[in-house]
TORLOFI-195948 format. One line per field, with one value per residue (C-alpha): residue number from 1; x negated, y, z negated. Coordinates in pm, whole numbers. Last residue first. Example, Ala and Ser with C-alpha at 12.3 -4.5 7.8 and 13.67 -1.06 7.14 Angstrom:
REM residues 2
resi: (2	1)
px: (-1367	-1230)
py: (-106	-450)
pz: (-714	-780)
END
This chain:
REM residues 222
resi: (222	221	220	219	218	217	216	215	214	213	212	211	210	209	208	207	206	205	204	203	202	201	200	199	198	197	196	195	194	193	192	191	190	189	188	187	186	185	184	183	182	181	180	179	178	177	176	175	174	173	172	171	170	169	168	167	166	165	164	163	162	161	160	159	158	157	156	155	154	153	152	151	150	149	148	147	146	145	144	143	142	141	140	139	138	137	136	135	134	133	132	131	130	129	128	127	126	125	124	123	122	121	120	119	118	117	116	115	114	113	112	111	110	109	108	107	106	105	104	103	102	101	100	99	98	97	96	95	94	93	92	91	90	89	88	87	86	85	84	83	82	81	80	79	78	77	76	75	74	73	72	71	70	69	68	67	66	65	64	63	62	61	60	59	58	57	56	55	54	53	52	51	50	49	48	47	46	45	44	43	42	41	40	39	38	37	36	35	34	33	32	31	30	29	28	27	26	25	24	23	22	21	20	19	18	17	16	15	14	13	12	11	10	9	8	7	6	5	4	3	2	1)
px: (4193	4123	3905	3606	3625	3658	3358	3146	3257	3167	2833	2766	2847	2595	2661	2659	3005	3173	2947	2990	3358	3430	3226	3427	3758	4013	4199	4548	4648	4444	4189	3880	4010	4346	4193	3904	4116	4400	4715	5012	5355	5520	5878	6105	5849	5695	5479	5453	5186	5161	4835	4713	4368	4237	3951	3607	3408	3564	3521	3872	3862	4130	4087	4166	4186	4385	4739	4902	4676	4578	4649	4484	4630	4510	4717	4478	4136	4064	3715	3724	3611	3632	3442	3375	3409	3529	3871	3894	3783	3969	3887	3959	3738	3978	3945	4177	4553	4813	4620	4844	4844	4989	5049	5109	5327	5394	5064	4971	4600	4358	4013	4027	4257	3985	3948	3644	3859	4198	4397	4773	4938	5306	5455	5726	5877	6036	6232	6583	6736	6784	6668	6999	6929	6659	6544	6629	6615	6254	6048	5702	5490	5118	4869	4492	4190	4040	4088	4450	4651	4477	4622	4968	5182	5262	5631	5830	5805	6109	6326	6551	6805	6999	7237	7299	7470	7755	7855	8169	8335	8027	8123	7800	7537	7351	6972	6685	6592	6858	6857	7224	7387	7219	7354	7572	7440	7175	7408	7174	7321	7340	7328	7447	7503	7314	6981	6663	6462	6143	5777	5851	5640	5934	6103	5788	5768	6131	6084	5771	5962	6238	5978	5808	6136	6241	5905	5933	6283	6152	5862	6104	6327	6027)
py: (-1098	-729	-803	-934	-665	-383	-517	-521	-169	-26	-205	-46	299	245	184	396	272	613	790	541	488	862	888	606	786	564	368	437	180	39	-238	-108	48	-123	-451	-430	-321	-569	-373	-545	-412	-496	-511	-664	-556	-721	-971	-1345	-1553	-1923	-2092	-2373	-2487	-2678	-2932	-2950	-2630	-2579	-2218	-2116	-1737	-1501	-1121	-792	-417	-235	-104	-266	-473	-825	-1104	-1446	-1792	-2148	-2461	-2602	-2444	-2073	-1928	-1570	-1230	-871	-616	-265	10	266	253	-121	-401	-733	-1102	-1457	-1760	-2045	-2416	-2678	-2708	-2512	-2192	-1935	-1573	-1275	-959	-590	-411	-110	-40	-408	-426	-619	-778	-1088	-1384	-1638	-1984	-2196	-2506	-2372	-2149	-2166	-1888	-1924	-1593	-1490	-1142	-932	-613	-755	-517	-798	-1130	-1296	-1273	-1545	-1631	-1298	-1092	-1192	-1478	-1467	-1719	-1641	-1817	-1835	-1924	-1579	-1581	-1670	-1905	-2211	-2151	-2283	-2254	-2556	-2638	-2581	-2202	-2141	-2383	-2107	-2052	-1751	-1706	-2083	-2048	-1856	-1489	-1394	-1222	-1002	-841	-825	-577	-323	-362	-199	168	246	311	330	156	-179	-423	-680	-1028	-946	-839	-866	-1013	-736	-889	-835	-464	-135	-286	-134	70	-94	-62	163	480	705	632	719	1047	1130	1057	1272	1562	1526	1514	1829	2016	1919	2036	2366	2419	2345	2588	2859	2798	2827)
pz: (-11887	-11935	-12237	-12040	-11769	-12026	-12219	-11903	-11801	-12142	-12128	-11787	-11926	-12205	-12573	-12888	-12992	-13029	-12780	-12498	-12579	-12553	-12233	-12079	-12128	-12313	-12049	-11923	-12023	-12313	-12258	-12438	-12759	-12807	-12690	-12936	-13233	-13193	-13284	-13442	-13541	-13871	-13735	-14000	-14256	-14561	-14375	-14443	-14277	-14196	-14109	-13885	-13782	-13481	-13505	-13342	-13405	-13752	-13870	-13764	-13795	-13928	-13914	-14087	-14022	-14291	-14228	-14529	-14754	-14642	-14890	-14908	-14969	-15038	-14963	-14703	-14740	-14721	-14701	-14828	-14710	-14840	-14632	-14758	-14497	-14754	-14583	-14656	-14425	-14426	-14447	-14345	-14283	-14225	-14300	-14157	-14205	-14401	-14473	-14640	-14527	-14713	-14514	-14582	-14331	-14107	-13932	-13893	-13814	-13596	-13605	-13385	-13451	-13391	-13244	-13332	-13271	-13163	-13397	-13454	-13656	-13749	-13855	-14099	-14104	-14376	-14438	-14478	-14220	-13959	-14108	-14016	-13644	-13660	-13306	-13141	-13462	-13511	-13650	-13509	-13318	-13306	-13078	-13103	-12893	-12835	-12458	-12525	-12302	-12445	-12793	-12698	-13013	-13226	-13287	-13607	-13614	-13393	-13592	-13725	-14002	-14132	-13837	-13843	-14182	-14021	-14014	-13816	-14113	-14141	-13803	-13606	-13706	-13492	-13468	-13657	-13682	-13422	-13050	-12954	-12658	-12722	-12466	-12645	-12721	-12982	-13262	-13558	-13875	-14131	-14478	-14834	-14774	-14796	-14694	-14843	-14596	-14462	-14569	-14869	-14880	-14791	-15123	-15312	-15124	-15201	-15572	-15580	-15424	-15687	-15965	-15834	-15793	-16146	-16283	-16100	-16242	-16593	-16547	-16432	-16733	-16969)
END
């Protein structure tokens, strides 16, 4: 009986540790930790060092970085994402969240991509967006979003946003539950990595020819 009880305690303790590790970002140990972005970082931490809390001001918790449209013409896909970060909003350091402004040109697309460290909820503010994600059983979940409607993308799953209007731009805002969610566009990561994935791997994985591999590389390199 004693041995069974000890085994149960060990199991519960292990489960508690695993649940703790599954959180997107660690919980803060203080009210706030305003990022010190002025001094060179001497230590590489999971986050950024804090300034003295006595020096905190309201401006550390406010930003206008999302107030202006992003330039969608610089992207071959016709989109632009502006993120809050510790540079433009130092007060979010250690709070485990990020906000993003997503501008899409007419027929612009945020191509299939994933955030390895965060779930995401997107709200359409202007236009009509076709959004969706693919689960690990390769099922696709899609939805047309009009202004004021929202959709959630589970953590780490490939998802996309597409402006279905061929004439007008669209606008969305996204919230992610990580200070540094990361982003990996599937096509660019696969075909435009440095150094490149071996051609023979891409040929077999996508069932395409060497010339098709080269063509896709050329188009995505820009």
